[in-house]
ZATIFI-492551 format. One record per residue (C-alpha): x, y, z; residue number from 1. Coordinates in pm, whole numbers, plus 50000, padded with zeros to 5 digits. Layout:
BEGIN
c1 = X | c2 = Y | c3 = Z | loba = NUM;
...
REM end
This chain:
BEGIN
c1 = 66105 | c2 = 94474 | c3 = 96688 | loba = 1;
c1 = 66217 | c2 = 94571 | c3 = 96353 | loba = 2;
c1 = 66634 | c2 = 94592 | c3 = 96287 | loba = 3;
c1 = 66670 | c2 = 94964 | c3 = 96192 | loba = 4;
c1 = 67058 | c2 = 94943 | c3 = 96148 | loba = 5;
c1 = 67161 | c2 = 95067 | c3 = 95862 | loba = 6;
c1 = 67232 | c2 = 94816 | c3 = 95564 | loba = 7;
c1 = 67579 | c2 = 94816 | c3 = 95432 | loba = 8;
c1 = 67657 | c2 = 94906 | c3 = 95071 | loba = 9;
c1 = 67773 | c2 = 94688 | c3 = 94823 | loba = 10;
c1 = 68118 | c2 = 94728 | c3 = 94751 | loba = 11;
c1 = 68154 | c2 = 94838 | c3 = 94379 | loba = 12;
c1 = 68448 | c2 = 94648 | c3 = 94183 | loba = 13;
c1 = 68611 | c2 = 94823 | c3 = 93912 | loba = 14;
c1 = 68637 | c2 = 94532 | c3 = 93598 | loba = 15;
c1 = 68713 | c2 = 94780 | c3 = 93358 | loba = 16;
c1 = 69063 | c2 = 94869 | c3 = 93503 | loba = 17;
c1 = 69223 | c2 = 94548 | c3 = 93677 | loba = 18;
c1 = 69544 | c2 = 94531 | c3 = 93803 | loba = 19;
c1 = 69801 | c2 = 94303 | c3 = 93670 | loba = 20;
c1 = 69739 | c2 = 93986 | c3 = 93903 | loba = 21;
c1 = 69389 | c2 = 94073 | c3 = 93929 | loba = 22;
c1 = 69362 | c2 = 94069 | c3 = 93508 | loba = 23;
c1 = 69575 | c2 = 93748 | c3 = 93522 | loba = 24;
c1 = 69332 | c2 = 93534 | c3 = 93804 | loba = 25;
c1 = 69080 | c2 = 93669 | c3 = 93626 | loba = 26;
c1 = 69129 | c2 = 93537 | c3 = 93293 | loba = 27;
c1 = 69224 | c2 = 93258 | c3 = 93404 | loba = 28;
c1 = 68853 | c2 = 93216 | c3 = 93580 | loba = 29;
c1 = 68685 | c2 = 93293 | c3 = 93223 | loba = 30;
c1 = 68909 | c2 = 93047 | c3 = 93049 | loba = 31;
c1 = 68813 | c2 = 92775 | c3 = 93272 | loba = 32;
c1 = 68490 | c2 = 92868 | c3 = 93274 | loba = 33;
c1 = 68427 | c2 = 92794 | c3 = 92910 | loba = 34;
c1 = 68624 | c2 = 92513 | c3 = 92892 | loba = 35;
c1 = 68382 | c2 = 92257 | c3 = 93135 | loba = 36;
c1 = 68106 | c2 = 92252 | c3 = 92830 | loba = 37;
c1 = 68333 | c2 = 92155 | c3 = 92555 | loba = 38;
c1 = 68497 | c2 = 91894 | c3 = 92849 | loba = 39;
c1 = 68150 | c2 = 91754 | c3 = 92910 | loba = 40;
c1 = 68076 | c2 = 91741 | c3 = 92533 | loba = 41;
c1 = 68378 | c2 = 91511 | c3 = 92539 | loba = 42;
c1 = 68299 | c2 = 91318 | c3 = 92847 | loba = 43;
c1 = 67956 | c2 = 91282 | c3 = 92656 | loba = 44;
c1 = 68077 | c2 = 91096 | c3 = 92357 | loba = 45;
c1 = 68308 | c2 = 90911 | c3 = 92545 | loba = 46;
c1 = 68051 | c2 = 90711 | c3 = 92739 | loba = 47;
c1 = 67900 | c2 = 90649 | c3 = 92396 | loba = 48;
c1 = 68238 | c2 = 90552 | c3 = 92272 | loba = 49;
c1 = 68302 | c2 = 90270 | c3 = 92540 | loba = 50;
c1 = 67928 | c2 = 90184 | c3 = 92479 | loba = 51;
c1 = 68024 | c2 = 90130 | c3 = 92102 | loba = 52;
c1 = 68321 | c2 = 89890 | c3 = 92251 | loba = 53;
c1 = 68106 | c2 = 89633 | c3 = 92337 | loba = 54;
c1 = 68020 | c2 = 89520 | c3 = 91947 | loba = 55;
c1 = 68187 | c2 = 89212 | c3 = 91887 | loba = 56;
c1 = 68351 | c2 = 89329 | c3 = 91560 | loba = 57;
c1 = 68639 | c2 = 89474 | c3 = 91553 | loba = 58;
c1 = 68584 | c2 = 89753 | c3 = 91269 | loba = 59;
c1 = 68230 | c2 = 89856 | c3 = 91402 | loba = 60;
c1 = 68427 | c2 = 89935 | c3 = 91721 | loba = 61;
c1 = 68695 | c2 = 90166 | c3 = 91565 | loba = 62;
c1 = 68475 | c2 = 90298 | c3 = 91309 | loba = 63;
c1 = 68220 | c2 = 90436 | c3 = 91553 | loba = 64;
c1 = 68478 | c2 = 90546 | c3 = 91826 | loba = 65;
c1 = 68631 | c2 = 90769 | c3 = 91574 | loba = 66;
c1 = 68283 | c2 = 90915 | c3 = 91512 | loba = 67;
c1 = 68218 | c2 = 90994 | c3 = 91860 | loba = 68;
c1 = 68548 | c2 = 91168 | c3 = 91896 | loba = 69;
c1 = 68477 | c2 = 91339 | c3 = 91572 | loba = 70;
c1 = 68135 | c2 = 91454 | c3 = 91771 | loba = 71;
c1 = 68289 | c2 = 91579 | c3 = 92081 | loba = 72;
c1 = 68524 | c2 = 91785 | c3 = 91820 | loba = 73;
c1 = 68265 | c2 = 91898 | c3 = 91621 | loba = 74;
c1 = 68037 | c2 = 92020 | c3 = 91981 | loba = 75;
c1 = 68381 | c2 = 92174 | c3 = 92047 | loba = 76;
c1 = 68418 | c2 = 92351 | c3 = 91776 | loba = 77;
c1 = 68070 | c2 = 92495 | c3 = 91808 | loba = 78;
c1 = 68095 | c2 = 92640 | c3 = 92132 | loba = 79;
c1 = 68459 | c2 = 92774 | c3 = 92067 | loba = 80;
c1 = 68289 | c2 = 92951 | c3 = 91728 | loba = 81;
c1 = 68053 | c2 = 93121 | c3 = 91980 | loba = 82;
c1 = 68289 | c2 = 93199 | c3 = 92272 | loba = 83;
c1 = 68502 | c2 = 93391 | c3 = 91977 | loba = 84;
c1 = 68180 | c2 = 93592 | c3 = 91876 | loba = 85;
c1 = 68098 | c2 = 93690 | c3 = 92241 | loba = 86;
c1 = 68452 | c2 = 93782 | c3 = 92332 | loba = 87;
c1 = 68481 | c2 = 93967 | c3 = 92027 | loba = 88;
c1 = 68183 | c2 = 94130 | c3 = 92148 | loba = 89;
c1 = 68291 | c2 = 94231 | c3 = 92471 | loba = 90;
c1 = 68610 | c2 = 94388 | c3 = 92268 | loba = 91;
c1 = 68442 | c2 = 94579 | c3 = 92087 | loba = 92;
c1 = 68236 | c2 = 94737 | c3 = 92391 | loba = 93;
c1 = 68581 | c2 = 94768 | c3 = 92569 | loba = 94;
c1 = 68732 | c2 = 94996 | c3 = 92277 | loba = 95;
c1 = 68388 | c2 = 95225 | c3 = 92305 | loba = 96;
c1 = 68481 | c2 = 95244 | c3 = 92675 | loba = 97;
c1 = 68831 | c2 = 95304 | c3 = 92656 | loba = 98;
c1 = 68744 | c2 = 95588 | c3 = 92372 | loba = 99;
c1 = 68524 | c2 = 95733 | c3 = 92599 | loba = 100;
c1 = 68742 | c2 = 95779 | c3 = 92882 | loba = 101;
c1 = 68994 | c2 = 95907 | c3 = 92653 | loba = 102;
c1 = 68776 | c2 = 96179 | c3 = 92576 | loba = 103;
c1 = 68656 | c2 = 96247 | c3 = 92907 | loba = 104;
c1 = 68389 | c2 = 96028 | c3 = 92944 | loba = 105;
c1 = 68351 | c2 = 95841 | c3 = 93249 | loba = 106;
c1 = 68200 | c2 = 95458 | c3 = 93098 | loba = 107;
c1 = 68206 | c2 = 95104 | c3 = 93123 | loba = 108;
c1 = 68342 | c2 = 95041 | c3 = 93512 | loba = 109;
c1 = 68147 | c2 = 94719 | c3 = 93520 | loba = 110;
c1 = 68314 | c2 = 94611 | c3 = 93188 | loba = 111;
c1 = 68482 | c2 = 94266 | c3 = 93228 | loba = 112;
c1 = 68826 | c2 = 94326 | c3 = 93030 | loba = 113;
c1 = 68963 | c2 = 93938 | c3 = 93078 | loba = 114;
c1 = 68603 | c2 = 93850 | c3 = 92837 | loba = 115;
c1 = 68761 | c2 = 94013 | c3 = 92560 | loba = 116;
c1 = 68895 | c2 = 93830 | c3 = 92254 | loba = 117;
c1 = 69245 | c2 = 93801 | c3 = 92226 | loba = 118;
c1 = 69364 | c2 = 93494 | c3 = 91897 | loba = 119;
c1 = 69549 | c2 = 93307 | c3 = 92209 | loba = 120;
c1 = 69249 | c2 = 93206 | c3 = 92436 | loba = 121;
c1 = 69088 | c2 = 93006 | c3 = 92222 | loba = 122;
c1 = 69430 | c2 = 92768 | c3 = 92213 | loba = 123;
c1 = 69433 | c2 = 92789 | c3 = 92612 | loba = 124;
c1 = 69053 | c2 = 92687 | c3 = 92644 | loba = 125;
c1 = 69137 | c2 = 92358 | c3 = 92451 | loba = 126;
c1 = 69438 | c2 = 92324 | c3 = 92616 | loba = 127;
c1 = 69215 | c2 = 92297 | c3 = 92960 | loba = 128;
c1 = 69023 | c2 = 92089 | c3 = 92813 | loba = 129;
c1 = 69313 | c2 = 91847 | c3 = 92808 | loba = 130;
c1 = 69414 | c2 = 91875 | c3 = 93146 | loba = 131;
c1 = 69221 | c2 = 91501 | c3 = 93268 | loba = 132;
c1 = 69466 | c2 = 91375 | c3 = 92943 | loba = 133;
c1 = 69743 | c2 = 91544 | c3 = 93079 | loba = 134;
c1 = 69740 | c2 = 91463 | c3 = 93435 | loba = 135;
c1 = 69580 | c2 = 91097 | c3 = 93398 | loba = 136;
c1 = 69802 | c2 = 90996 | c3 = 93088 | loba = 137;
c1 = 70136 | c2 = 91087 | c3 = 93276 | loba = 138;
c1 = 69987 | c2 = 90896 | c3 = 93560 | loba = 139;
c1 = 69862 | c2 = 90620 | c3 = 93364 | loba = 140;
c1 = 70179 | c2 = 90617 | c3 = 93111 | loba = 141;
c1 = 70427 | c2 = 90615 | c3 = 93406 | loba = 142;
c1 = 70283 | c2 = 90308 | c3 = 93578 | loba = 143;
c1 = 70264 | c2 = 90119 | c3 = 93261 | loba = 144;
c1 = 70592 | c2 = 90182 | c3 = 93186 | loba = 145;
c1 = 70739 | c2 = 90069 | c3 = 93591 | loba = 146;
c1 = 70462 | c2 = 89766 | c3 = 93540 | loba = 147;
c1 = 70613 | c2 = 89668 | c3 = 93204 | loba = 148;
c1 = 70969 | c2 = 89667 | c3 = 93314 | loba = 149;
c1 = 70868 | c2 = 89497 | c3 = 93639 | loba = 150;
c1 = 70570 | c2 = 89236 | c3 = 93492 | loba = 151;
c1 = 70612 | c2 = 89000 | c3 = 93827 | loba = 152;
c1 = 70557 | c2 = 89305 | c3 = 94089 | loba = 153;
c1 = 70205 | c2 = 89269 | c3 = 94177 | loba = 154;
c1 = 70244 | c2 = 89625 | c3 = 94354 | loba = 155;
c1 = 70267 | c2 = 89768 | c3 = 94049 | loba = 156;
c1 = 69974 | c2 = 89598 | c3 = 93852 | loba = 157;
c1 = 69695 | c2 = 89815 | c3 = 94083 | loba = 158;
c1 = 69849 | c2 = 90152 | c3 = 94015 | loba = 159;
c1 = 69851 | c2 = 90086 | c3 = 93663 | loba = 160;
c1 = 69486 | c2 = 89937 | c3 = 93621 | loba = 161;
c1 = 69358 | c2 = 90224 | c3 = 93851 | loba = 162;
c1 = 69546 | c2 = 90475 | c3 = 93640 | loba = 163;
c1 = 69453 | c2 = 90368 | c3 = 93279 | loba = 164;
c1 = 69095 | c2 = 90281 | c3 = 93437 | loba = 165;
c1 = 69046 | c2 = 90661 | c3 = 93560 | loba = 166;
c1 = 69186 | c2 = 90805 | c3 = 93177 | loba = 167;
c1 = 68885 | c2 = 90519 | c3 = 93048 | loba = 168;
c1 = 68620 | c2 = 90686 | c3 = 93248 | loba = 169;
c1 = 68716 | c2 = 91041 | c3 = 93211 | loba = 170;
c1 = 68877 | c2 = 91089 | c3 = 92862 | loba = 171;
c1 = 68851 | c2 = 90771 | c3 = 92676 | loba = 172;
c1 = 68878 | c2 = 90949 | c3 = 92350 | loba = 173;
c1 = 69214 | c2 = 91003 | c3 = 92450 | loba = 174;
c1 = 69313 | c2 = 90645 | c3 = 92514 | loba = 175;
c1 = 69085 | c2 = 90477 | c3 = 92297 | loba = 176;
c1 = 69358 | c2 = 90527 | c3 = 92005 | loba = 177;
c1 = 69620 | c2 = 90409 | c3 = 92219 | loba = 178;
c1 = 69444 | c2 = 90058 | c3 = 92302 | loba = 179;
c1 = 69254 | c2 = 90025 | c3 = 91916 | loba = 180;
c1 = 69684 | c2 = 90011 | c3 = 91836 | loba = 181;
c1 = 69795 | c2 = 89782 | c3 = 92109 | loba = 182;
c1 = 69487 | c2 = 89549 | c3 = 92089 | loba = 183;
c1 = 69491 | c2 = 89540 | c3 = 91724 | loba = 184;
c1 = 69796 | c2 = 89576 | c3 = 91543 | loba = 185;
c1 = 70047 | c2 = 89293 | c3 = 91584 | loba = 186;
c1 = 70330 | c2 = 89370 | c3 = 91750 | loba = 187;
c1 = 70238 | c2 = 89661 | c3 = 91925 | loba = 188;
c1 = 70099 | c2 = 89519 | c3 = 92263 | loba = 189;
c1 = 70378 | c2 = 89726 | c3 = 92427 | loba = 190;
c1 = 70254 | c2 = 90030 | c3 = 92307 | loba = 191;
c1 = 70297 | c2 = 90315 | c3 = 92633 | loba = 192;
c1 = 70017 | c2 = 90504 | c3 = 92716 | loba = 193;
c1 = 70194 | c2 = 90813 | c3 = 92688 | loba = 194;
c1 = 70044 | c2 = 90874 | c3 = 92348 | loba = 195;
c1 = 69746 | c2 = 90923 | c3 = 92451 | loba = 196;
c1 = 69884 | c2 = 91266 | c3 = 92546 | loba = 197;
c1 = 69887 | c2 = 91318 | c3 = 92123 | loba = 198;
c1 = 69519 | c2 = 91355 | c3 = 92161 | loba = 199;
c1 = 69539 | c2 = 91640 | c3 = 92350 | loba = 200;
c1 = 69615 | c2 = 91824 | c3 = 92032 | loba = 201;
c1 = 69309 | c2 = 91762 | c3 = 91911 | loba = 202;
c1 = 69087 | c2 = 92022 | c3 = 92140 | loba = 203;
c1 = 69350 | c2 = 92267 | c3 = 92167 | loba = 204;
c1 = 69363 | c2 = 92312 | c3 = 91719 | loba = 205;
c1 = 68991 | c2 = 92286 | c3 = 91729 | loba = 206;
c1 = 68930 | c2 = 92521 | c3 = 92044 | loba = 207;
c1 = 69171 | c2 = 92784 | c3 = 91869 | loba = 208;
c1 = 69049 | c2 = 92773 | c3 = 91530 | loba = 209;
c1 = 68723 | c2 = 92810 | c3 = 91589 | loba = 210;
c1 = 68787 | c2 = 93059 | c3 = 91856 | loba = 211;
c1 = 68966 | c2 = 93268 | c3 = 91535 | loba = 212;
c1 = 68696 | c2 = 93198 | c3 = 91328 | loba = 213;
c1 = 68405 | c2 = 93263 | c3 = 91562 | loba = 214;
c1 = 68547 | c2 = 93624 | c3 = 91618 | loba = 215;
c1 = 68632 | c2 = 93702 | c3 = 91232 | loba = 216;
c1 = 68203 | c2 = 93625 | c3 = 91172 | loba = 217;
c1 = 68125 | c2 = 93861 | c3 = 91465 | loba = 218;
c1 = 68375 | c2 = 94119 | c3 = 91314 | loba = 219;
c1 = 68188 | c2 = 94032 | c3 = 90991 | loba = 220;
c1 = 67851 | c2 = 94094 | c3 = 91040 | loba = 221;
c1 = 67933 | c2 = 94405 | c3 = 91250 | loba = 222;
c1 = 68078 | c2 = 94574 | c3 = 90958 | loba = 223;
c1 = 67774 | c2 = 94451 | c3 = 90758 | loba = 224;
c1 = 67584 | c2 = 94586 | c3 = 90998 | loba = 225;
c1 = 67736 | c2 = 94911 | c3 = 90968 | loba = 226;
c1 = 67754 | c2 = 94939 | c3 = 90628 | loba = 227;
c1 = 67410 | c2 = 94887 | c3 = 90580 | loba = 228;
c1 = 67311 | c2 = 95141 | c3 = 90831 | loba = 229;
c1 = 67562 | c2 = 95383 | c3 = 90651 | loba = 230;
c1 = 67344 | c2 = 95306 | c3 = 90291 | loba = 231;
c1 = 67038 | c2 = 95366 | c3 = 90488 | loba = 232;
c1 = 67092 | c2 = 95671 | c3 = 90643 | loba = 233;
c1 = 67255 | c2 = 95831 | c3 = 90273 | loba = 234;
c1 = 66904 | c2 = 95708 | c3 = 90099 | loba = 235;
c1 = 66706 | c2 = 95922 | c3 = 90409 | loba = 236;
c1 = 66933 | c2 = 96175 | c3 = 90348 | loba = 237;
c1 = 66890 | c2 = 96183 | c3 = 89979 | loba = 238;
c1 = 66494 | c2 = 96155 | c3 = 89974 | loba = 239;
c1 = 66512 | c2 = 96496 | c3 = 90242 | loba = 240;
c1 = 66696 | c2 = 96667 | c3 = 89944 | loba = 241;
c1 = 66510 | c2 = 96572 | c3 = 89661 | loba = 242;
c1 = 66254 | c2 = 96724 | c3 = 89489 | loba = 243;
c1 = 65944 | c2 = 96532 | c3 = 89356 | loba = 244;
c1 = 65773 | c2 = 96656 | c3 = 89071 | loba = 245;
c1 = 65450 | c2 = 96494 | c3 = 89004 | loba = 246;
c1 = 65338 | c2 = 96404 | c3 = 88655 | loba = 247;
c1 = 64996 | c2 = 96549 | c3 = 88464 | loba = 248;
c1 = 64807 | c2 = 96273 | c3 = 88578 | loba = 249;
c1 = 64906 | c2 = 96218 | c3 = 88916 | loba = 250;
c1 = 64827 | c2 = 96657 | c3 = 88921 | loba = 251;
c1 = 64504 | c2 = 96578 | c3 = 88794 | loba = 252;
c1 = 64439 | c2 = 96295 | c3 = 89074 | loba = 253;
c1 = 64527 | c2 = 96522 | c3 = 89316 | loba = 254;
c1 = 64293 | c2 = 96794 | c3 = 89214 | loba = 255;
c1 = 64026 | c2 = 96561 | c3 = 89173 | loba = 256;
c1 = 64105 | c2 = 96448 | c3 = 89543 | loba = 257;
c1 = 64084 | c2 = 96825 | c3 = 89662 | loba = 258;
c1 = 63723 | c2 = 96888 | c3 = 89484 | loba = 259;
c1 = 63547 | c2 = 96554 | c3 = 89647 | loba = 260;
c1 = 63676 | c2 = 96682 | c3 = 90038 | loba = 261;
REM end
């Protein structure tokens, strides 16, 4: 027997007019969503970096490792450049909806305000990319300092080893410079793993700068399109009001074509 119970209408969500807390959490979700792909790019390049460390030559390890870190930063910049363009487009659409509402025209209930461009979002996305470094770097540095102060304490060895291993597995691009210093610079074997936290600056700066550059590129593109449309409109308007005067040769050709018909 068919179920004739009426379906409940879907609850419509107004994304264009969130309150303060809704905007905060939706913005967090949007930024966390955008950090996933850049982080995966860093993770992929970190795996290549670890493979390069199997090369017996020290300089090959360092040079190829730096190239892998630069590759991760390149992908990070490219992705955030696209995010900036996308968010600037959302900002333009949001401004249009708000102008329509000010004029009394209902518009844009499904517009996501949290996706609109704001310069700080690029830097925040970069900070979120570095969250694994922040957490694991603090753990690795803290346990390493405990181990350094108690070299004979076997209970301190496992936490230090596991914390450093987790940092190597999930963010090798951040810890490897510190390990290079410890392994290859004389007298620096006691360098703390806290120094790996400095590498957070890389995704923060790259993400923030390229996010802003992407937004500016989208703005220039839109302005160029608007100027092109304006010139075409002027040309069409001028063509409509232009008086076309035929030359004597054109008049003869016109008369000949009429006679043939």
